[in-house]
N, C-alpha and C positions, 0 to 999 in steps of 0.2 A: 621191501616188505614181500612176505609171501602171501599171495591173493589166490583163493579158492574161489571160482564162479560156477555156480550151480543153475541148470536149467534143462528144462523137457524138450527144448529146442535148441537146435544147433545143427552146423553144416551137416548135410548139405541141402537142409531145407532153408527157403527163403522167406523170412517174414522181417518186421518190424524188431522183434526182440533177438533175432538171430544177426541182423545188421549191429544193433547196438552192442552184443557181446564181442562179436568179432572184431569191430571199430575198439572197444574199450581194451581187449586185450592186447591187440595189436601196439597201441598208444602206450600202454602202461609197459608192456616189455620193452619199448625203445626208450623210456624214461627208465629203465633198469629195475624195475621189479619182476619178480618170478612169478608167473600164473598159471595154474593148471584148471581145466576145465572137468565138471562133473555131469555128465547128459546122459541122454537114453540113446540107445544103438538104432538102426534102421532093422534089426531083427532081433531073435532071441538070443543071439550070442553076445557077452561081454566082450569087449574089445578095449585094449589099453595102446596108445602110440601117441608121439608128440605131446605129451602133457596132457591129453584127452583122454578121460575113463569114461566110456560108454558102456552103460549098463544093458543087458539085453531086455528086450521090451517086446510088446504085442499091439497091434493096431487097434485103435479105439475110435474109429471115425465116425461110430454112430454117437458119440458123445460130441465130438466136433471135427470137423473135416481135417485130416492129417495127423490127428493126435493121436499120442501113443501111450501106453502106460507100462510102470516098471514090471516084470515078469520074472528076472532073474536073483539069484541069492547074491547079497552085498554085502557081507561080512569081510570077505577079504579086501576088497574096494574102500571100504571105509577104515577098518584098520591101517592100510598104507597111507592114505590121505590123512588121517587122525596123527600118525607117526611123522609123516613130512612137518607138522605142526603150523598150520598156516596161522599168520598173523590176523588174517581178516577172512571171514566168509560171507560172500555177496551173492544171494540167492535173486533169481530172476522169474521163477514161475511159482505157483502157488502148490503144485499137485505131486507128481512123482517123486520130484526130487526135493522138494523143501523138507519132510522129515530128515532126509539124509543131511541135507545143511544143516539144521537144527542140531541133528545128533554129533556132527564133526565138529561144529562150533564148541558146543557143550565140553566135549571131550579133550579138544585141545584148547580150552580158555579163550576161545578167541571171540571178539564180538560176531554176530549176526547182523548183517545189513540186508534189506530186502528191497529190491526196486518193483514198485507196482505199475505194470506194464498195461493192464487190461483193465477197462471200465466195465464189468461184467454185466451192470446194468443195460448196457446196449447189446448184451446178445442173449437176452431171455427167451429170444425165438428159438434158439437151440436146446433150451433145457426145461424150458416151463411153457404149459399152455395159457397160463396167465401173466401178464406185464407186472401185475400189482405184486404178485407171490414171488416171481422172479426176482423182483427189484428187493425184497424181503430176503430171499435167499443169499442174492449177490452181497448184499450188507452184511448178513450174519457170516457168511463164508468168509468174507475179507476182514471182518473185526477176529474171528478165532485165527487167521493166519498172522496177521499182523500183530496181535497181542503177543506172539511168541519171539517177535524179533527185538533187537535193541535200538535201532535204527531203521527208518523208511525213507525211500528215496521215490519222488513225485519226478514224473519227465517233465509236468508242467504247471503253472499255477491252478489251472484246471483241476488236476486230480488232486492237488495239496488242497483247495477247497472242499472237495467231494469227500475226501479221508476226515477233514475237520468237522463234516457234517455226521460222518459216520459217528465220530467221538473219539476216534483213535487215539488212544492214551501213549503215543511213543513220538520221539523227535521226529518231523517229516521235515528234509530237505528238498528243494526242487533243483533238480539237475537234469537240464536238457540234454538229450543224446548228441552226440557230435557225429560227425562223417568225416571222410579222407575225401576233403574238396576237390583235391586235384585230379581223381577219378572220375568225377561229373564236369571239371570244368573243361576238361582235354576234349578236344574236337576229334570225331572219329577219322579214321583214315580217308585220304581224297579218295573220292568216289564213292563212298561206303553208303551216304545217304542217298543219293540219287539211285542207287543199285537197290537198296530196300524199298524207297519209295515205289520204283518198278515193280519190285517183287511183289508188294502189298495190294498193287493194282491203284494205287494213290494218284489221281490227276497232277501234272507238272504245276498246273495253276495254283492247286488247291492250297489255302492255309491249313495247318492242322491243329486240331483242338486235342491235346494229349490228356488221357489218365493212364496212370500206373497203379496196378493194385489188384485186390482180389476183387472178383466179381460175385459179391454176396449181399444179402439185402441189408446188412447194417451200413454198407458203403452208398446205398442210395442212388446207384447208379442209372437206375430207370429215369431219374429225374434228369440227366445229361442226355438220355435218348430224346426225351420230350423236348428239351430246349433245341436240340439239333433239327428237331421235324419242325419246329417254328420258323427254322431260317429259312425253310424252303430249299429253292434251288441255288443258294448262297454258294460261291465256289469254297467252301469249308469242310473237311473231313474230321469227323470224331473220330480218333485212333484209341481203341482201347488195349492196353497192353497188360497181360496179366489172364489168370484163369480163376476157377472157384466154382462153389456150388449152384450158383445163379446164371451161369453162363448159357445153358440151352435156352433158359426163359428168357432171358435179355435179347439173345439172338432173334425169338419167336417175336418178341415186342418188337424189335427192330424191323424185321420182315412185315408185321402188320401195318407198321408206319410208313413203309416203303422207303427205309433208309437204306438198304441194301444195294439199291439200285445208285448208278453212278457212285458208287463208293463215299455216301454220305456218311457212313458208319463203318468201320473196319475192325474186326476181331482179330488182333494179332496173336493170341492165345498167350501161353506161357514162353518167355525165351530163355535161353541159359543165362545164368546170373552174370558171366563175362559179359554180356551183350547190353545188359540193363540201362548202363552209364550211356551207351551210345544211343539209345533209343530216346531219351530225353532231347537230344540234339535234332530229332525229327520234328518236333513240336514248336509252334510259333506262341502256343499259350498254353499255360498246365490248366488243368479244370477238375473241381472237385466237388461232389454234394454232399461227403460225410460230414456226420457229425457225431462219429462213434471213435475218433480218434484221441488217445491220449495225447499224443504230440504230433504224430502224421510225417514220419521221415522223409516220405516221397515229395513233400511240400519243400523241405530243406534241399532233397537232391535236386529238385527241379531249379530251385534259385541258383544252386552252385553251377547249372548249365546254360544260367541266363535266361530262364523262362519267367516272364512274370504270370502271378496266381491270379485265378479267377475261383474263389472258393466259397462257400456257403459258410456264413458267419458264425464263428464256434469259438470258446474262450480259450482251446488249445492253439488257436492263432497269435495269441498275444505275445509279440515281441519276434513274431516271424513274418507275418504279413501287415505291412504298414498301407494303410487305405490311402488309395491313389497315389502311392510311392512306388512299391515294388509289386503292385498288384491291387486287386479288388476284392472285399468281402461283400458278399448280396445276402439280402434277407428275403426278397421276394422274387417272383418269376421274371417281373418287369425289370428289375435290377439287373440281374443275369443276364438277360437280353440285352439290355443297354450297353453295359459293360462291355459284354463280348462285341457288339457292334461297333463300340469306339476303338477298341484294339485292333480289328480286323480292318476297319476303313483307315486309320490313321497310324501309317507306318513309322511315322517319327515319335508318336507318344509309345506307341509298341517297344521300339529301340529305346528310347529313354527309360522305359520300365524295365526293360531287360538288362540294361548295364546297373541300373539300382538294384536289381534282384541279385546279380552275382556278386555285388559289393556286400549287400548284405546278409549273405550266407557265410561270410568270413567268421560271424559270431559264433558258427556252431560246428568250428574245428575238430578232429579228434583229438588234436594235442591239447585243447583246452578242455574239452571233455573229460580226459585221463587225468589231468592235473587237478582238477575241480574233485574228482572221485576220491583220488589220492588223499587229498585234504580233508575229505570226509572220512576215509578210513583211520587217519591219525587222530581226528577228533574222537572216533568211536571207540579207538584204542585208549585213548587218554580217560575216557568216561568208564572203562573197564565195567561192565555189568557184574553186579554180586548177587549169585543165586543163592537165595535161601531155603533151605528144604521145609518139605510139608511139616515136619514134626517141630521147627524151630519157630514157627506162628501158628500155633492151633489147629495145626492140620491143613493150613491153607496155604496152596502155591503162590508165590507172589515175585516179583521182579523188582528189584531196586536199582534206580538208574541214577 
C-alpha cells in the first residue's frame, strides 16, 4: 500500500507522537509498504527529502511549547502528493496538517484515518483560564475534527471511552503504539552507566528512581518531589530526565525541600535522542505521577529496559502495568510510599518484577503495531467512504460509511 502519514510534529522533535510515527513508518516499510510523511519544517522554508514533505512554518510557542503553525504555500506539495495517489491517509495531528490530510485524501479517493493522541481536557491550562470552559472547547474541537474522518484510532481503551462519551459517530479502533524493543532492552556500552552516574553526581550506593518525560504541569512531577522529600535521607536519587516549561519552578521546589543537597534529586535536563534508551538503564524503578497520558510510551520503554513501574493509577495503564506483577499502581500518598519502600528494600522482589517487566513489553513491538495498523488500513479501504455533495441531500453535507 501507499500510505501518507501527516503530522505537525516530526523529527528532530522528540515526543510521543513523533516516536509513534517514526516507529510506524519504519515497521511499515520493513513490511513492504511505501510511506511518505507530510509535516511542518523547523523554519519558514518548505523542504522535501527522503519521502518527507516539510512545509514552511512559524513558531507558535505561546499556544503550546514547541508548537509551530503552517506559514508557506502548499499547492505544489498537495498536488504532488495527490498525484502520488496514496491508498490511505493517516493523520496524526488536529491542526496545521489536518486540513491538508483531508484535502489530499478526498482528491485521491483515499480513506482518512486519524489517531487521537492528545486528551485536550488535560491541557486546558494552556488555552483557557476556566477548566470547565476548556473542557467544553476541547470536546467541541475534537468532535469537529473527527467528524471529518472515516475512521479514528485510539491508542488506549481510555481514549476510546472518552471519544464514546463525546458522541463521536465514527468507527473507533484501539491500537496501542509499538516501539522498537531492542533499542531499549540493549544494555549500554561497558562503563557508560558508571561514568554517567559520576557525571550526574549520583552517589554509587544510591538507588535511582527514574522519570523520563516533559517537565510540565500536566505531568504532576511535583508529586514525585514531595514523595522523595518524605523519604528523608534514604540512599535514593530521583533522576528527572527531560525538560519543559515547569523545569525552573520544579527546581525551586526541590531546593526549598532540601532535595538538591546530597543529590536526592537530579535534573538531567534534555538528553540527545540517541541517548534516551541508555538512560533507562540508569534506573532501578520507573516513577510517574501523570494522569494526562493517552498511552504513555515512556512506560513501555521502561518495561522494555526491564524497569518495574510505580505509577499513579490511570485507565491508560490497562494492559500495560499489571499491579503486583511488573509494577504497582498507586492511588494515595501512603500507597506510593509503601510500594517504593518495598521495591527499594527487597532486591529479590525488584529483580523478579524487572524480569516480568521486560517480558511484558513484548506485546508492544513495532512489528505488531505496524501489522495491526495495516489491517485497519485494509478495513478502511474496503469500507470506502462515499461522499455525497451538498445538493444531493437538500443542501446538507453528510458522509455515508
